[in-house]
N, CA, C, O and CB atoms as a CASP TS submission, in Angstrom:
PFRMAT TS
TARGET T0000
AUTHOR 0000-0000-0000
METHOD Language model
MODEL 1
PARENT N/A
ATOM      1  N   MET     1      -2.542  -1.647 -16.585  1.00  0.00           N
ATOM      2  CA  MET     1      -3.015  -1.988 -15.480  1.00  0.00           C
ATOM      3  C   MET     1      -2.158   0.696 -15.527  1.00  0.00           C
ATOM      4  O   MET     1      -1.472   1.503 -16.154  1.00  0.00           O
ATOM      5  CB  MET     1      -2.029  -4.171 -14.257  1.00  0.00           C
ATOM      6  N   ASP     2      -2.965   0.538 -14.443  1.00  0.00           N
ATOM      7  CA  ASP     2      -2.931   2.240 -14.054  1.00  0.00           C
ATOM      8  C   ASP     2      -1.568   2.421 -13.841  1.00  0.00           C
ATOM      9  O   ASP     2      -0.967   1.567 -13.189  1.00  0.00           O
ATOM     10  CB  ASP     2      -3.818   2.805 -12.599  1.00  0.00           C
ATOM     11  N   VAL     3      -0.843   3.616 -14.386  1.00  0.00           N
ATOM     12  CA  VAL     3       0.606   3.845 -13.659  1.00  0.00           C
ATOM     13  C   VAL     3       0.319   4.346 -12.613  1.00  0.00           C
ATOM     14  O   VAL     3       1.197   4.094 -11.787  1.00  0.00           O
ATOM     15  CB  VAL     3       1.657   4.710 -14.273  1.00  0.00           C
ATOM     16  N   GLN     4      -1.053   5.369 -11.919  1.00  0.00           N
ATOM     17  CA  GLN     4      -1.124   5.976 -11.011  1.00  0.00           C
ATOM     18  C   GLN     4      -0.671   4.955 -10.186  1.00  0.00           C
ATOM     19  O   GLN     4       0.217   5.089  -9.344  1.00  0.00           O
ATOM     20  CB  GLN     4      -2.241   6.599 -10.824  1.00  0.00           C
ATOM     21  N   LEU     5      -1.287   3.927 -10.429  1.00  0.00           N
ATOM     22  CA  LEU     5      -1.244   3.083  -8.793  1.00  0.00           C
ATOM     23  C   LEU     5       0.302   2.786  -8.580  1.00  0.00           C
ATOM     24  O   LEU     5       0.815   2.844  -7.462  1.00  0.00           O
ATOM     25  CB  LEU     5      -2.235   1.297  -8.731  1.00  0.00           C
ATOM     26  N   ILE     6       0.957   2.485  -9.652  1.00  0.00           N
ATOM     27  CA  ILE     6       2.147   2.460  -9.209  1.00  0.00           C
ATOM     28  C   ILE     6       2.804   3.544  -8.336  1.00  0.00           C
ATOM     29  O   ILE     6       3.456   3.406  -7.301  1.00  0.00           O
ATOM     30  CB  ILE     6       2.761   2.295 -10.191  1.00  0.00           C
ATOM     31  N   PHE     7       2.478   4.628  -8.994  1.00  0.00           N
ATOM     32  CA  PHE     7       3.417   5.495  -8.380  1.00  0.00           C
ATOM     33  C   PHE     7       2.932   5.638  -6.881  1.00  0.00           C
ATOM     34  O   PHE     7       3.800   5.756  -6.016  1.00  0.00           O
ATOM     35  CB  PHE     7       3.506   6.904  -9.166  1.00  0.00           C
ATOM     36  N   LYS     8       1.457   5.636  -6.484  1.00  0.00           N
ATOM     37  CA  LYS     8       1.057   5.882  -5.190  1.00  0.00           C
ATOM     38  C   LYS     8       1.462   4.606  -4.432  1.00  0.00           C
ATOM     39  O   LYS     8       1.403   4.513  -3.206  1.00  0.00           O
ATOM     40  CB  LYS     8      -0.461   6.230  -5.103  1.00  0.00           C
ATOM     41  N   ILE     9       1.863   3.664  -5.230  1.00  0.00           N
ATOM     42  CA  ILE     9       2.572   2.490  -4.281  1.00  0.00           C
ATOM     43  C   ILE     9       4.347   2.835  -3.813  1.00  0.00           C
ATOM     44  O   ILE     9       4.904   2.729  -2.720  1.00  0.00           O
ATOM     45  CB  ILE     9       2.525   0.848  -5.351  1.00  0.00           C
ATOM     46  N   ALA    10       4.583   3.032  -4.418  1.00  0.00           N
ATOM     47  CA  ALA    10       5.974   3.700  -4.727  1.00  0.00           C
ATOM     48  C   ALA    10       6.369   5.068  -3.886  1.00  0.00           C
ATOM     49  O   ALA    10       7.444   5.327  -3.346  1.00  0.00           O
ATOM     50  CB  ALA    10       5.976   4.093  -6.312  1.00  0.00           C
ATOM     51  N   ALA    11       5.159   5.864  -3.945  1.00  0.00           N
ATOM     52  CA  ALA    11       5.131   7.003  -2.845  1.00  0.00           C
ATOM     53  C   ALA    11       4.986   6.266  -1.434  1.00  0.00           C
ATOM     54  O   ALA    11       5.476   6.709  -0.396  1.00  0.00           O
ATOM     55  CB  ALA    11       3.785   8.119  -3.092  1.00  0.00           C
ATOM     56  N   VAL    12       4.552   5.570  -1.491  1.00  0.00           N
ATOM     57  CA  VAL    12       3.733   5.003  -0.214  1.00  0.00           C
ATOM     58  C   VAL    12       5.329   4.564   0.554  1.00  0.00           C
ATOM     59  O   VAL    12       6.031   5.023   1.455  1.00  0.00           O
ATOM     60  CB  VAL    12       2.333   3.364  -0.641  1.00  0.00           C
ATOM     61  N   GLY    13       5.379   3.489  -0.339  1.00  0.00           N
ATOM     62  CA  GLY    13       7.082   3.152  -0.115  1.00  0.00           C
ATOM     63  C   GLY    13       8.086   4.041   0.274  1.00  0.00           C
ATOM     64  O   GLY    13       8.720   3.830   1.308  1.00  0.00           O
ATOM     65  N   ILE    14       8.239   4.717  -0.221  1.00  0.00           N
ATOM     66  CA  ILE    14       9.364   5.873  -0.246  1.00  0.00           C
ATOM     67  C   ILE    14       8.773   6.485   1.503  1.00  0.00           C
ATOM     68  O   ILE    14       9.490   6.253   2.476  1.00  0.00           O
ATOM     69  CB  ILE    14       9.137   7.336  -2.005  1.00  0.00           C
ATOM     70  N   ILE    15       7.936   6.959   1.604  1.00  0.00           N
ATOM     71  CA  ILE    15       8.220   7.324   2.857  1.00  0.00           C
ATOM     72  C   ILE    15       8.016   6.899   3.795  1.00  0.00           C
ATOM     73  O   ILE    15       8.333   7.458   4.845  1.00  0.00           O
ATOM     74  CB  ILE    15       7.982   8.065   3.089  1.00  0.00           C
ATOM     75  N   VAL    16       7.427   5.781   3.735  1.00  0.00           N
ATOM     76  CA  VAL    16       7.478   4.741   5.109  1.00  0.00           C
ATOM     77  C   VAL    16       9.217   4.523   5.099  1.00  0.00           C
ATOM     78  O   VAL    16       9.588   4.337   6.258  1.00  0.00           O
ATOM     79  CB  VAL    16       6.386   2.874   4.847  1.00  0.00           C
ATOM     80  N   THR    17       9.993   4.504   4.440  1.00  0.00           N
ATOM     81  CA  THR    17      11.438   3.682   4.661  1.00  0.00           C
ATOM     82  C   THR    17      12.181   4.985   4.930  1.00  0.00           C
ATOM     83  O   THR    17      13.329   4.824   5.346  1.00  0.00           O
ATOM     84  CB  THR    17      12.153   2.642   3.188  1.00  0.00           C
ATOM     85  N   ILE    18      11.698   6.458   4.755  1.00  0.00           N
ATOM     86  CA  ILE    18      12.292   7.676   5.132  1.00  0.00           C
ATOM     87  C   ILE    18      11.843   7.420   6.427  1.00  0.00           C
ATOM     88  O   ILE    18      12.777   7.160   7.186  1.00  0.00           O
ATOM     89  CB  ILE    18      11.897   9.054   4.417  1.00  0.00           C
ATOM     90  N   LEU    19      10.555   7.398   7.032  1.00  0.00           N
ATOM     91  CA  LEU    19      10.135   7.563   8.619  1.00  0.00           C
ATOM     92  C   LEU    19      10.564   6.325   9.397  1.00  0.00           C
ATOM     93  O   LEU    19      10.587   6.325  10.628  1.00  0.00           O
ATOM     94  CB  LEU    19       8.446   7.740   8.837  1.00  0.00           C
ATOM     95  N   ASN    20      10.938   5.158   8.578  1.00  0.00           N
ATOM     96  CA  ASN    20      11.463   4.214   9.089  1.00  0.00           C
ATOM     97  C   ASN    20      13.048   4.144   9.675  1.00  0.00           C
ATOM     98  O   ASN    20      13.482   3.657  10.719  1.00  0.00           O
ATOM     99  CB  ASN    20      11.206   3.422   8.213  1.00  0.00           C
ATOM    100  N   GLN    21      13.764   4.875   8.499  1.00  0.00           N
ATOM    101  CA  GLN    21      14.981   5.486   9.173  1.00  0.00           C
ATOM    102  C   GLN    21      15.409   5.940  10.410  1.00  0.00           C
ATOM    103  O   GLN    21      16.066   5.595  11.392  1.00  0.00           O
ATOM    104  CB  GLN    21      15.179   6.297   8.719  1.00  0.00           C
ATOM    105  N   VAL    22      14.639   7.035   9.863  1.00  0.00           N
ATOM    106  CA  VAL    22      14.410   8.662  11.353  1.00  0.00           C
ATOM    107  C   VAL    22      14.064   7.777  12.172  1.00  0.00           C
ATOM    108  O   VAL    22      15.044   7.594  12.894  1.00  0.00           O
ATOM    109  CB  VAL    22      12.923  10.257  11.311  1.00  0.00           C
ATOM    110  N   LEU    23      12.966   6.900  12.584  1.00  0.00           N
ATOM    111  CA  LEU    23      12.381   6.393  13.960  1.00  0.00           C
ATOM    112  C   LEU    23      13.697   5.395  14.284  1.00  0.00           C
ATOM    113  O   LEU    23      14.142   5.383  15.432  1.00  0.00           O
ATOM    114  CB  LEU    23      10.632   5.477  13.836  1.00  0.00           C
ATOM    115  N   VAL    24      14.269   4.610  13.305  1.00  0.00           N
ATOM    116  CA  VAL    24      15.317   4.036  14.053  1.00  0.00           C
ATOM    117  C   VAL    24      16.449   4.530  14.543  1.00  0.00           C
ATOM    118  O   VAL    24      16.958   4.138  15.593  1.00  0.00           O
ATOM    119  CB  VAL    24      15.679   3.249  13.532  1.00  0.00           C
ATOM    120  N   ARG    25      16.974   5.547  13.705  1.00  0.00           N
ATOM    121  CA  ARG    25      18.231   6.140  14.333  1.00  0.00           C
ATOM    122  C   ARG    25      18.033   6.983  15.121  1.00  0.00           C
ATOM    123  O   ARG    25      19.051   7.448  15.633  1.00  0.00           O
ATOM    124  CB  ARG    25      19.088   6.670  13.578  1.00  0.00           C
ATOM    125  N   SER    26      16.821   7.504  15.531  1.00  0.00           N
ATOM    126  CA  SER    26      16.657   7.878  16.963  1.00  0.00           C
ATOM    127  C   SER    26      16.301   7.151  18.254  1.00  0.00           C
ATOM    128  O   SER    26      16.278   7.534  19.424  1.00  0.00           O
ATOM    129  CB  SER    26      15.868   8.658  16.932  1.00  0.00           C
ATOM    130  N   GLY    27      15.932   5.560  17.465  1.00  0.00           N
ATOM    131  CA  GLY    27      15.870   4.966  18.762  1.00  0.00           C
ATOM    132  C   GLY    27      14.630   3.997  19.151  1.00  0.00           C
ATOM    133  O   GLY    27      14.558   3.019  19.895  1.00  0.00           O
ATOM    134  N   ARG    28      13.606   4.729  18.274  1.00  0.00           N
ATOM    135  CA  ARG    28      12.454   4.145  18.200  1.00  0.00           C
ATOM    136  C   ARG    28      11.722   3.318  17.481  1.00  0.00           C
ATOM    137  O   ARG    28      10.710   3.597  16.839  1.00  0.00           O
ATOM    138  CB  ARG    28      11.987   4.711  18.242  1.00  0.00           C
ATOM    139  N   GLU    29      12.414   1.967  17.633  1.00  0.00           N
ATOM    140  CA  GLU    29      12.236   1.042  16.816  1.00  0.00           C
ATOM    141  C   GLU    29      10.647   0.197  17.011  1.00  0.00           C
ATOM    142  O   GLU    29       9.980  -0.397  16.165  1.00  0.00           O
ATOM    143  CB  GLU    29      13.501   0.198  17.015  1.00  0.00           C
ATOM    144  N   GLU    30      10.432   0.389  18.227  1.00  0.00           N
ATOM    145  CA  GLU    30       8.727   0.127  18.182  1.00  0.00           C
ATOM    146  C   GLU    30       8.274   0.857  17.213  1.00  0.00           C
ATOM    147  O   GLU    30       8.413   0.258  16.147  1.00  0.00           O
ATOM    148  CB  GLU    30       7.836   0.534  19.477  1.00  0.00           C
ATOM    149  N   GLN    31       7.463   2.581  17.010  1.00  0.00           N
ATOM    150  CA  GLN    31       7.571   2.998  16.220  1.00  0.00           C
ATOM    151  C   GLN    31       7.637   2.976  14.759  1.00  0.00           C
ATOM    152  O   GLN    31       6.822   3.262  13.881  1.00  0.00           O
ATOM    153  CB  GLN    31       7.961   3.185  16.578  1.00  0.00           C
ATOM    154  N   ALA    32       8.813   2.563  14.753  1.00  0.00           N
ATOM    155  CA  ALA    32       9.492   2.394  12.938  1.00  0.00           C
ATOM    156  C   ALA    32       8.692   0.874  12.754  1.00  0.00           C
ATOM    157  O   ALA    32       8.119   0.724  11.675  1.00  0.00           O
ATOM    158  CB  ALA    32      11.899   2.199  12.687  1.00  0.00           C
ATOM    159  N   THR    33       8.632  -0.072  13.582  1.00  0.00           N
ATOM    160  CA  THR    33       7.582  -1.367  13.359  1.00  0.00           C
ATOM    161  C   THR    33       6.213  -1.030  12.698  1.00  0.00           C
ATOM    162  O   THR    33       5.649  -1.426  11.679  1.00  0.00           O
ATOM    163  CB  THR    33       7.183  -2.059  14.828  1.00  0.00           C
ATOM    164  N   MET    34       5.935  -0.235  13.578  1.00  0.00           N
ATOM    165  CA  MET    34       4.240   0.070  13.251  1.00  0.00           C
ATOM    166  C   MET    34       4.384   0.946  12.774  1.00  0.00           C
ATOM    167  O   MET    34       3.246   1.414  12.728  1.00  0.00           O
ATOM    168  CB  MET    34       3.117   0.268  14.215  1.00  0.00           C
ATOM    169  N   THR    35       5.495   2.118  11.976  1.00  0.00           N
ATOM    170  CA  THR    35       4.787   2.595  10.895  1.00  0.00           C
ATOM    171  C   THR    35       5.171   1.963   9.208  1.00  0.00           C
ATOM    172  O   THR    35       5.055   2.488   8.101  1.00  0.00           O
ATOM    173  CB  THR    35       5.043   4.145  11.039  1.00  0.00           C
ATOM    174  N   THR    36       5.675   0.578   9.662  1.00  0.00           N
ATOM    175  CA  THR    36       6.191  -0.472   8.432  1.00  0.00           C
ATOM    176  C   THR    36       4.534  -0.797   8.758  1.00  0.00           C
ATOM    177  O   THR    36       3.712  -0.281   8.002  1.00  0.00           O
ATOM    178  CB  THR    36       7.814  -1.982   8.669  1.00  0.00           C
ATOM    179  N   LEU    37       4.224  -1.353   9.489  1.00  0.00           N
ATOM    180  CA  LEU    37       2.855  -2.279   9.357  1.00  0.00           C
ATOM    181  C   LEU    37       1.929  -1.217   8.837  1.00  0.00           C
ATOM    182  O   LEU    37       1.250  -1.599   7.884  1.00  0.00           O
ATOM    183  CB  LEU    37       2.216  -3.036  10.909  1.00  0.00           C
ATOM    184  N   ALA    38       1.771  -0.216   9.150  1.00  0.00           N
ATOM    185  CA  ALA    38       0.953   0.806   8.452  1.00  0.00           C
ATOM    186  C   ALA    38       0.636   1.737   7.397  1.00  0.00           C
ATOM    187  O   ALA    38      -0.292   2.471   7.057  1.00  0.00           O
ATOM    188  CB  ALA    38       0.909   1.257   8.882  1.00  0.00           C
ATOM    189  N   GLY    39       2.494   1.197   6.791  1.00  0.00           N
ATOM    190  CA  GLY    39       2.103   1.774   5.214  1.00  0.00           C
ATOM    191  C   GLY    39       1.728   0.377   4.209  1.00  0.00           C
ATOM    192  O   GLY    39       1.002   0.306   3.218  1.00  0.00           O
ATOM    193  N   LEU    40       2.735  -0.925   5.078  1.00  0.00           N
ATOM    194  CA  LEU    40       1.824  -1.884   4.686  1.00  0.00           C
ATOM    195  C   LEU    40       0.074  -2.699   4.452  1.00  0.00           C
ATOM    196  O   LEU    40      -0.431  -3.541   3.709  1.00  0.00           O
ATOM    197  CB  LEU    40       2.307  -2.264   5.135  1.00  0.00           C
ATOM    198  N   VAL    41      -0.284  -1.948   5.425  1.00  0.00           N
ATOM    199  CA  VAL    41      -2.140  -1.759   5.762  1.00  0.00           C
ATOM    200  C   VAL    41      -2.588  -1.018   4.567  1.00  0.00           C
ATOM    201  O   VAL    41      -3.597  -1.318   3.929  1.00  0.00           O
ATOM    202  CB  VAL    41      -2.676  -0.671   7.351  1.00  0.00           C
ATOM    203  N   VAL    42      -1.581   0.233   4.212  1.00  0.00           N
ATOM    204  CA  VAL    42      -2.151   1.060   3.448  1.00  0.00           C
ATOM    205  C   VAL    42      -1.970   0.566   2.062  1.00  0.00           C
ATOM    206  O   VAL    42      -2.955   0.514   1.325  1.00  0.00           O
ATOM    207  CB  VAL    42      -1.684   2.337   3.687  1.00  0.00           C
ATOM    208  N   VAL    43      -0.513   0.106   1.536  1.00  0.00           N
ATOM    209  CA  VAL    43      -0.544  -0.634   0.341  1.00  0.00           C
ATOM    210  C   VAL    43      -1.925  -1.671  -0.220  1.00  0.00           C
ATOM    211  O   VAL    43      -2.621  -1.523  -1.225  1.00  0.00           O
ATOM    212  CB  VAL    43       0.665  -1.446   0.542  1.00  0.00           C
ATOM    213  N   LEU    44      -1.992  -2.761   0.872  1.00  0.00           N
ATOM    214  CA  LEU    44      -2.802  -4.048   1.041  1.00  0.00           C
ATOM    215  C   LEU    44      -4.338  -3.016   0.763  1.00  0.00           C
ATOM    216  O   LEU    44      -4.793  -3.385  -0.319  1.00  0.00           O
ATOM    217  CB  LEU    44      -2.539  -5.054   2.927  1.00  0.00           C
ATOM    218  N   MET    45      -4.824  -2.408   1.090  1.00  0.00           N
ATOM    219  CA  MET    45      -6.037  -1.510   0.971  1.00  0.00           C
ATOM    220  C   MET    45      -6.139  -0.963  -0.701  1.00  0.00           C
ATOM    221  O   MET    45      -7.110  -0.996  -1.457  1.00  0.00           O
ATOM    222  CB  MET    45      -5.833  -0.120   2.141  1.00  0.00           C
ATOM    223  N   ILE    46      -5.353  -0.679  -0.836  1.00  0.00           N
ATOM    224  CA  ILE    46      -5.189  -0.436  -2.357  1.00  0.00           C
ATOM    225  C   ILE    46      -5.125  -1.397  -3.483  1.00  0.00           C
ATOM    226  O   ILE    46      -5.816  -1.430  -4.502  1.00  0.00           O
ATOM    227  CB  ILE    46      -4.119   0.170  -2.511  1.00  0.00           C
ATOM    228  N   VAL    47      -4.232  -2.118  -3.129  1.00  0.00           N
ATOM    229  CA  VAL    47      -4.940  -3.555  -4.054  1.00  0.00           C
ATOM    230  C   VAL    47      -5.324  -3.914  -4.011  1.00  0.00           C
ATOM    231  O   VAL    47      -5.653  -4.486  -5.049  1.00  0.00           O
ATOM    232  CB  VAL    47      -4.905  -4.402  -4.431  1.00  0.00           C
ATOM    233  N   ALA    48      -6.241  -4.385  -2.329  1.00  0.00           N
ATOM    234  CA  ALA    48      -7.438  -4.959  -2.228  1.00  0.00           C
ATOM    235  C   ALA    48      -8.460  -4.093  -2.957  1.00  0.00           C
ATOM    236  O   ALA    48      -9.426  -4.798  -3.250  1.00  0.00           O
ATOM    237  CB  ALA    48      -7.759  -5.184  -0.829  1.00  0.00           C
ATOM    238  N   GLN    49      -8.597  -2.958  -3.319  1.00  0.00           N
ATOM    239  CA  GLN    49      -9.728  -2.406  -3.631  1.00  0.00           C
ATOM    240  C   GLN    49      -9.603  -2.220  -5.467  1.00  0.00           C
ATOM    241  O   GLN    49     -10.535  -2.286  -6.268  1.00  0.00           O
ATOM    242  CB  GLN    49      -9.881  -0.961  -2.654  1.00  0.00           C
ATOM    243  N   LYS    50      -8.264  -1.996  -5.732  1.00  0.00           N
ATOM    244  CA  LYS    50      -8.185  -2.325  -7.336  1.00  0.00           C
ATOM    245  C   LYS    50      -8.703  -3.920  -7.424  1.00  0.00           C
ATOM    246  O   LYS    50      -9.548  -4.052  -8.309  1.00  0.00           O
ATOM    247  CB  LYS    50      -6.386  -2.138  -8.026  1.00  0.00           C
ATOM    248  N   ILE    51      -8.346  -5.327  -6.611  1.00  0.00           N
ATOM    249  CA  ILE    51      -8.695  -6.277  -7.213  1.00  0.00           C
ATOM    250  C   ILE    51     -10.239  -6.793  -7.517  1.00  0.00           C
ATOM    251  O   ILE    51     -10.750  -7.574  -8.319  1.00  0.00           O
ATOM    252  CB  ILE    51      -8.047  -7.017  -6.640  1.00  0.00           C
ATOM    253  N   ALA    52     -10.879  -5.630  -6.059  1.00  0.00           N
ATOM    254  CA  ALA    52     -12.543  -5.549  -5.922  1.00  0.00           C
ATOM    255  C   ALA    52     -12.760  -5.287  -7.425  1.00  0.00           C
ATOM    256  O   ALA    52     -13.326  -6.165  -8.077  1.00  0.00           O
ATOM    257  CB  ALA    52     -13.278  -4.170  -4.788  1.00  0.00           C
ATOM    258  N   GLN    53     -12.369  -4.183  -8.013  1.00  0.00           N
ATOM    259  CA  GLN    53     -12.894  -4.017  -9.243  1.00  0.00           C
ATOM    260  C   GLN    53     -12.318  -4.987 -10.616  1.00  0.00           C
ATOM    261  O   GLN    53     -12.838  -4.647 -11.678  1.00  0.00           O
ATOM    262  CB  GLN    53     -12.676  -2.565  -9.442  1.00  0.00           C
ATOM    263  N   LEU    54     -11.732  -5.661 -10.671  1.00  0.00           N
ATOM    264  CA  LEU    54     -11.636  -6.672 -10.987  1.00  0.00           C
ATOM    265  C   LEU    54     -12.446  -7.475 -11.146  1.00  0.00           C
ATOM    266  O   LEU    54     -12.962  -7.520 -12.263  1.00  0.00           O
ATOM    267  CB  LEU    54     -11.089  -6.970 -10.558  1.00  0.00           C
ATOM    268  N   PHE    55     -12.839  -8.322 -10.226  1.00  0.00           N
ATOM    269  CA  PHE    55     -13.999  -8.804  -9.927  1.00  0.00           C
ATOM    270  C   PHE    55     -14.983  -8.579 -10.429  1.00  0.00           C
ATOM    271  O   PHE    55     -15.387  -9.356 -11.294  1.00  0.00           O
ATOM    272  CB  PHE    55     -14.227  -8.688  -9.057  1.00  0.00           C
ATOM    273  N   ASP    56     -15.846  -7.264 -10.022  1.00  0.00           N
ATOM    274  CA  ASP    56     -16.519  -6.491 -10.692  1.00  0.00           C
ATOM    275  C   ASP    56     -16.558  -6.931 -12.239  1.00  0.00           C
ATOM    276  O   ASP    56     -17.344  -7.727 -12.753  1.00  0.00           O
ATOM    277  CB  ASP    56     -16.012  -5.223 -10.426  1.00  0.00           C
ATOM    278  N   LEU    57     -15.596  -6.270 -12.804  1.00  0.00           N
ATOM    279  CA  LEU    57     -15.514  -6.308 -14.216  1.00  0.00           C
ATOM    280  C   LEU    57     -15.325  -7.925 -14.827  1.00  0.00           C
ATOM    281  O   LEU    57     -14.784  -8.085 -15.921  1.00  0.00           O
ATOM    282  CB  LEU    57     -14.253  -5.328 -14.614  1.00  0.00           C
ATOM    283  N   VAL    58     -15.674  -8.754 -14.256  1.00  0.00           N
ATOM    284  CA  VAL    58     -15.046 -10.063 -14.538  1.00  0.00           C
ATOM    285  C   VAL    58     -16.386 -11.032 -14.718  1.00  0.00           C
ATOM    286  O   VAL    58     -16.728 -12.004 -15.391  1.00  0.00           O
ATOM    287  CB  VAL    58     -13.942 -10.568 -13.224  1.00  0.00           C
ATOM    288  N   GLN    59     -17.021 -10.007 -13.518  1.00  0.00           N
ATOM    289  CA  GLN    59     -18.470 -11.016 -13.054  1.00  0.00           C
ATOM    290  C   GLN    59     -18.911  -9.992 -14.085  1.00  0.00           C
ATOM    291  O   GLN    59     -18.034 -10.248 -14.910  1.00  0.00           O
ATOM    292  CB  GLN    59     -19.384 -11.153 -11.109  1.00  0.00           C
ATOM    293  N   SER    60     -19.677  -8.943 -14.698  1.00  0.00           N
ATOM    294  CA  SER    60     -20.285  -8.494 -15.554  1.00  0.00           C
ATOM    295  C   SER    60     -20.054  -8.741 -17.073  1.00  0.00           C
ATOM    296  O   SER    60     -20.956  -8.605 -17.900  1.00  0.00           O
ATOM    297  CB  SER    60     -20.234  -7.451 -15.246  1.00  0.00           C
ATOM    298  N   LEU    61     -18.695  -9.140 -17.404  1.00  0.00           N
ATOM    299  CA  LEU    61     -18.575  -9.669 -18.464  1.00  0.00           C
ATOM    300  C   LEU    61     -19.011 -10.922 -18.124  1.00  0.00           C
ATOM    301  O   LEU    61     -20.120 -11.035 -18.646  1.00  0.00           O
ATOM    302  CB  LEU    61     -17.391  -9.537 -19.028  1.00  0.00           C
ATOM    303  N   PHE    62     -18.718 -11.983 -17.495  1.00  0.00           N
ATOM    304  CA  PHE    62     -19.804 -13.326 -17.203  1.00  0.00           C
ATOM    305  C   PHE    62     -21.099 -13.438 -17.392  1.00  0.00           C
ATOM    306  O   PHE    62     -21.610 -14.539 -17.598  1.00  0.00           O
ATOM    307  CB  PHE    62     -19.888 -13.688 -15.993  1.00  0.00           C
ATOM    308  N   ARG    63     -21.742 -12.409 -17.350  1.00  0.00           N
ATOM    309  CA  ARG    63     -23.595 -12.251 -17.184  1.00  0.00           C
ATOM    310  C   ARG    63     -24.055 -12.418 -18.566  1.00  0.00           C
ATOM    311  O   ARG    63     -23.523 -11.809 -19.494  1.00  0.00           O
ATOM    312  CB  ARG    63     -24.288 -10.535 -16.565  1.00  0.00           C
ATOM    313  N   PHE    64     -24.936 -13.150 -18.704  1.00  0.00           N
ATOM    314  CA  PHE    64     -25.929 -13.415 -19.627  1.00  0.00           C
ATOM    315  C   PHE    64     -27.374 -12.205 -19.868  1.00  0.00           C
ATOM    316  O   PHE    64     -28.254 -12.451 -20.693  1.00  0.00           O
ATOM    317  CB  PHE    64     -26.399 -14.857 -19.096  1.00  0.00           C
TER
END
């Protein structure tokens, strides 16, 4: 597994956490929730791309 992938996911998590705390403390809970959901979507897109690459690799391995 690529270490950069872990760092990317961790960076998104840290940024979303900081934004979430700032927004909650300023009384904007709805925006904090939307920020959290946006961060989740970004991480899921990154992971989905890696899973697609894995499926392509497995498919290429089993071609005859």
